[in-house]
C-alpha positions in Angstrom: 60.1 78.4 8.7 62.1 81.6 9.4 61.0 83.0 6.1 57.5 82.2 6.7 57.4 83.9 10.1 58.1 87.6 9.2 61.9 87.5 8.8 62.8 88.8 5.3 66.6 88.9 5.5 68.7 85.7 6.1 72.3 84.6 5.7 72.9 81.0 4.9 76.6 80.0 5.6 78.5 76.9 5.7 80.8 74.8 3.5 80.2 74.7 -0.2 78.0 72.2 -1.9 75.5 71.9 0.9 72.5 73.2 -0.9 72.5 76.9 0.4 71.4 78.2 -2.9 68.8 75.7 -3.5 67.4 76.4 -0.2 67.2 80.1 -0.8 65.5 79.7 -4.2 62.9 77.2 -3.1 62.1 77.5 0.7 59.3 79.7 1.9 56.9 81.7 -0.2 58.5 82.1 -3.8 55.3 82.4 -5.8 56.3 85.9 -7.0 59.6 84.6 -8.3 63.1 83.9 -7.1 66.1 85.5 -8.8 69.7 84.7 -8.4 72.9 86.7 -8.4 76.3 85.1 -8.3 78.9 87.7 -7.1 82.4 87.9 -8.7 85.0 90.5 -8.8 84.1 91.2 -12.5 80.3 91.5 -12.1 78.8 95.1 -12.7 75.9 97.0 -11.6 74.1 95.9 -14.8 73.8 92.5 -13.4 72.1 94.0 -10.2 69.8 96.8 -11.6 69.9 96.3 -15.3 71.3 97.8 -18.4 70.4 99.0 -22.0 70.5 96.1 -24.5 70.4 96.2 -28.3 67.2 94.6 -29.5 66.1 94.7 -33.0 68.1 97.7 -33.9 67.0 99.7 -30.7 68.2 99.9 -27.2 65.9 98.5 -24.6 66.1 98.6 -20.9 66.6 95.0 -19.4 66.1 94.8 -15.5 68.8 93.0 -13.5 68.2 90.4 -10.9 67.6 92.6 -7.9 65.2 94.8 -9.7 63.3 91.8 -11.0 63.1 90.5 -7.4 61.9 93.8 -6.1 59.1 93.9 -8.7 58.3 90.2 -8.3 55.0 89.5 -10.1 53.9 93.1 -10.2 51.9 92.9 -7.0 54.1 91.1 -4.4 57.8 91.2 -4.2 60.0 88.2 -5.0 63.0 86.6 -3.5 66.6 87.7 -4.2 69.2 85.1 -3.6 72.7 86.6 -3.6 75.6 84.1 -3.7 79.1 85.0 -2.2 78.3 88.7 -1.8 81.7 88.9 -0.1 83.3 88.5 -3.5 81.5 91.5 -5.0 83.6 94.5 -6.1 83.2 98.0 -4.3 80.7 99.6 -6.7 78.6 96.5 -6.9 78.8 95.9 -3.2 77.5 99.5 -2.6 74.6 99.0 -4.9 73.6 95.7 -3.3 73.8 97.4 0.1 71.3 100.0 -1.1 69.0 97.3 -2.6 69.0 95.4 0.5 68.2 98.3 2.7 65.0 98.3 4.7 61.8 98.6 2.6 61.2 102.1 3.8 64.7 103.3 2.8 65.4 101.2 -0.4 64.7 103.0 -3.8 66.2 103.1 -7.3 65.6 105.4 -10.2 65.5 104.0 -13.7 67.6 106.0 -16.0 65.4 105.4 -19.0 62.1 106.2 -17.7 62.9 108.2 -14.5 60.6 105.8 -12.7 61.5 105.3 -9.0 61.3 101.7 -8.0 60.8 100.5 -4.5 60.5 96.8 -3.4 57.0 95.5 -3.6 55.5 94.1 -0.3 56.7 90.7 0.5 60.2 91.1 -1.1 62.8 88.8 0.7 66.5 88.4 0.3 68.8 85.4 1.2 72.5 85.8 1.0 74.7 82.7 0.9 78.3 82.6 1.8 81.1 80.1 2.5 82.6 82.3 5.2 82.4 80.7 8.5 83.0 83.5 10.7 80.3 86.2 10.6 82.8 88.7 12.1 84.5 88.7 8.8 81.5 90.1 7.0 81.4 94.0 6.6 79.2 95.5 9.4 77.0 97.2 7.1 76.1 93.9 5.5 75.7 92.1 8.6 73.4 94.7 10.0 70.9 94.1 7.1 70.8 90.3 7.9 69.8 89.7 11.5 69.3 86.1 11.1 72.2 83.7 10.2 71.7 79.9 9.7 74.7 77.5 9.2 74.1 74.7 6.7 76.5 72.0 7.3 74.7 69.0 5.5 73.6 68.6 1.9 69.9 69.3 1.3 67.8 66.1 1.5 66.4 66.8 -2.0 70.0 67.0 -3.3 70.9 63.7 -1.6 68.1 62.0 -3.4 70.2 62.6 -6.6 72.8 60.2 -5.6 72.7 56.4 -5.0 71.6 55.3 -1.5 74.8 53.7 -0.7 76.8 57.0 -1.2 74.5 59.1 1.0 76.0 58.3 4.5 79.5 59.0 3.4 78.4 62.2 1.4 76.9 63.6 4.6 79.8 62.9 6.8 82.3 64.4 4.2 80.3 67.6 3.6 81.4 69.2 6.8 84.8 67.5 7.3 86.9 70.7 7.4 89.9 70.4 5.1 89.0 66.9 4.3 85.6 67.8 3.0 84.3 66.4 -0.2 81.5 68.2 -1.9 78.1 66.5 -3.0 79.0 67.4 -6.7 82.0 65.1 -6.5 79.9 62.3 -5.2 77.4 63.0 -8.1 80.3 62.7 -10.6 81.5 59.5 -9.1 78.0 58.0 -8.9 77.7 58.7 -12.6 81.2 57.5 -13.7 81.1 54.3 -11.8 78.2 53.0 -13.8 80.4 52.9 -17.0 84.0 52.6 -15.6 83.5 50.6 -12.4 83.8 51.9 -8.8 87.6 51.7 -8.4 88.4 53.7 -11.7 85.7 56.1 -11.1 87.0 56.8 -7.5 90.5 57.2 -8.9 89.4 59.9 -11.4 87.1 61.9 -9.1 88.9 61.5 -5.7 92.5 61.1 -6.8 94.9 60.2 -3.9 91.9 60.0 -1.5 90.2 57.2 -3.7 91.3 54.5 -1.3 90.0 56.1 1.8 86.6 56.9 0.1 86.3 53.2 -1.0 87.1 52.0 2.5 84.4 54.4 3.9 81.8 53.2 1.5 82.8 49.5 2.4 82.4 50.2 6.1 78.9 51.9 5.7 77.8 49.0 3.6 78.6 46.5 6.3 77.0 48.7 8.8 
């Protein structure tokens, strides 16, 4: 709803495994394309803007995710989803800040063609982070994203991928602080128990917490 009402920069934050990336890639108008960047300390500007790639004996410019999102479908800008931007190195972080500037200020010159790119109308950006305190984000980044939404439960579509009896416990454990268990772990448990049985699957996936998870499932089944 926020993206459909004129807000083009949003931070989605909260515990891992709650569907922040999925939400960013699918919600709102993404007809012009949605492009994802997963930030790490090792990523380079080539991942953001692009680089020359050897193709059939010749070097060809291949656009990075941010530039693809800027260009969208050629008429309208697409969606750029940046996962864990707080983990990006200094050079990449600076490039991302420039790419995420206001449409009037953002521009980038292609080193091959000299063409100056600007984001097409309708370009939107969603940043996801597991950082809970927004005060920990660099001010320059926080200023570019005026709307922050905490996601503390798995996305309903993601919950549909696990068996019904697991869903209540998965929701409870998604935002249980130090005790949290990600939805991915419940997915693994759901798959393994079909062949190994519930107790053995719980031991493999949940380790020393297997008994407490089994107890929680039993309580919910009674309720």
